[in-house]
N, C-alpha and C positions, 0 to 999 in steps of 0.2 A: 621587591623593587620590580617595576613594571619594565618590560623589555618592548621596544619598537621592533617588531619581526619585519624583516625585509622578505618581498616578494608574496606574503600571504594575500589571498582575494577573499576577505570573509564575508562579502555580501552575497554571494550565492548559499551559502549556509545559513545566514539569517533568514534570506526570504524562503529558504526549503524549510526551515524549522516553524516559520510561521505557518506554512500552508500544511505542515504535520499537523500542528495544533487545530488549526482550521477542519481540515478533514476529518478529525475524530470528533469534533464539535459540531460539525453538519451532519455527520452519520447519526450521532445521538440525538441530535433534533429531528431529523427525519424519522428515526425509529420512534421515537415519542409521539410525533405527529402522525403517523402511519397507525400508530396502535390507538389513538383517540378516534382515528378516521373510522378504525372497525368498529370501535364501541358505540360511536354515535355517527352513523354513514349519514343522517339528515344533515349534518352541519360540515358542508361541502369545504369549508376552510381549512380545516385540517388535513385533508387530502391534499390541497394546494401547498399548504406549507410542507408537506412530506416531500412533495416533488420539488420544491424549491431547497430545501435540505439537500436532497438526492444530488440536484445538479451542482449545488455548491461543492459536495463533496467530490464529485466526477471531475469538475475543474481543479480542485485541490490535488487529487491523485494524479490526474495527468501532468500538473505542474511540478509535483515531486520527482517524478518519473523524469522529466525532462532537464529539470535542474541537476539530478544527479548524474545521468548520462552525461551532461555538458561537463560536468566536474571531472568524471572517469576520462572522457575523451581529451580532455585538456591537462592531463596528468597533475590536477591539483592535490599533491601530496601532503598538504597542510591538512586534509581530511583523513580520519583514521580509516573510513570505509575505502575511500580510494586507494589509499597507501597499502592496504591490507589484501587487496584483491587485483591489482593491476602494476603495470610497470611500463615503461617508456618503449619497451622491445616489442610489446604485443601487437600483432595487426589488428585491423578493425573488427574480423570476425570475433576473436578472441577479446577483444575490449567488450564486445556485445555480452558474450559470456560472462565475463567478470562482472557485468550488471547484477547478476542474479546467483551470483557463487555464494555470498553471504545471505545470513538470515534476513537482514534488512529488505534486500533486493527481491528474495523469495517472498517475503510478506507484502512487498509492494505490487509484485506481479499478481499475486493472489487477488489484491485489492482491485488491480486494475481489470482482472477480467469480471469481477463482480460488478463494476462500473458498467462494463459492455453488457453483461447480462441484465442488470438491472434496467438498462436503456430499452433493451427489448421488450421487457415488462412492461414497462410504462406504457407501451403502443399495443400489447397483446393480450395482457393479464386481464383486462376489462373491469368487472366487478370484483374479480379476485385481487386486484391491485393491492387495496390497503391492507388486508391481512398477509397477503404473500409478501410483501414488500416490507411488512413489519418485522419478518423473520429475516430477509436478506439484510437489512439496515442493521438488525442487531448484530448477525455475523460481522458485518462492515465495520460496525463500532469495536468490536474485539479486535479484529484486524487494526484497526486505525491505532488502538492503544499499544500494540506491539512495536509502534514506531515512535512513539511518544519521547522516551529516553528522559522522563523525568522523575525526580524522587519525592514520595508522599510517606511522610512519617518514617523515613529511614529506608523505605523500600523502594528500589529502581523499578519503575513500570517501562517495559520496553526497551528498545536500544534503537536511538537516533542515527540514521546514516550521515547526519551532517554534525556529527560532535569533531571536533579538532583533534589533531592527533597529539598535541602537545596536553590536551586535556585527558585523553585516554592513557598516555604515558608517561611516566616520570624517568626521564633519563638524561644525563649531563649536557647532551648536545643541544637541548632546548635553552640553555644558557645563552647560545651564539645567536645573535639576532638573525644570522644569514644562513641559519640551518638548512632550508631548502635545498641551497645550492649543493649541500653535501649528501643529500639522499636520492634513492631511486625506491619504488615501490616493492614489495615483497613479490609481485607477480601471482600469475593464475596458477593453482594447483596444477602439477604437470599431468594428473591424470583427468584434468577436464579440458585439457588442450585437444579437443577433438571437434571436428564441425559438427558433429551431431548435438554438441552441447549448445550450439546457438539455437537449434529448433526443438530439441527435446524437453527442456524445462518449460518454455510457453504452452507447449501441447498438453504436459502432464498437469501445470496448474490450471489450465481450461478445464481440464477433466474434475479437479478438485473443486474450482468455483462452482462449475455446473450443478454439482452433487446437492448444493444448497437449495435448488429450485425444487425438485420433487419431494424434498424435506419439508420446504416451506409450504408447498400444496397440501402435504400430508397434515402438518401442523395446523394450517388454517382450517383444513376440513374439519379437524376434530375441535378446533375452537369455535367455529361457525355449526357444528352439528351438521354439517353437510357430508355425512360418512363414504358417499360414493361417488358424488359430482367432482371432487378434486382430482378424479382418475384420470378423466378424458384430456384435462389441459396438462396433470403434472407428469403422467408415465412417457409421453414423448421426449423430455427433458432428461429422465432417467437414461432412455436409450441412447441420446446424444451423449451424456457424460460418460457411459461405457465406450 
């Protein structure tokens, strides 16, 4: 029996899930394009398509984060992630902390910093751009798959932050069309209710994301058989990540 639930705002979740899929597809497209740009440097179109895929991925990642924060800030407890990590009593700085308390928010934060780093590489990597971005976008593809939340051959890949509470849980309360008026969120873990949690995870994940760059340069050097040339552009990124 279909139930017409009162007060649910499903549009942000539908848009968000669309951009989750788009971010994954764009990252995969960019990875493949940069791979062929490295294999066939004389064909300039591959590099252009790699950049287009990266920019679509970047736009998608920013949109996902914007929608997720909008949902948390407006206490949309019809979404499982919002219900699991926030409540109506949290001040704004703890609402920010609740954004990345869960696995999905943490993966998003990692993807966001890789977008920022990838943007820098687009302007600074020069001839190293295709091979280095191949590995960066391969990593971005794997991270993007962690937010898909789709089932393939009976196995679930990733966990979407846009899944509905009534889809994630089976409880009698969901028989009531007005269930949203009866619930509040679980709230932020008491151990995380510290102002340092507002700045510590973004700083930590910036370090995580930055480590892809020296690895990408080293892997690109092996791939292109330029065993020493990668050191000059790659090692400063290692120092930055530390």
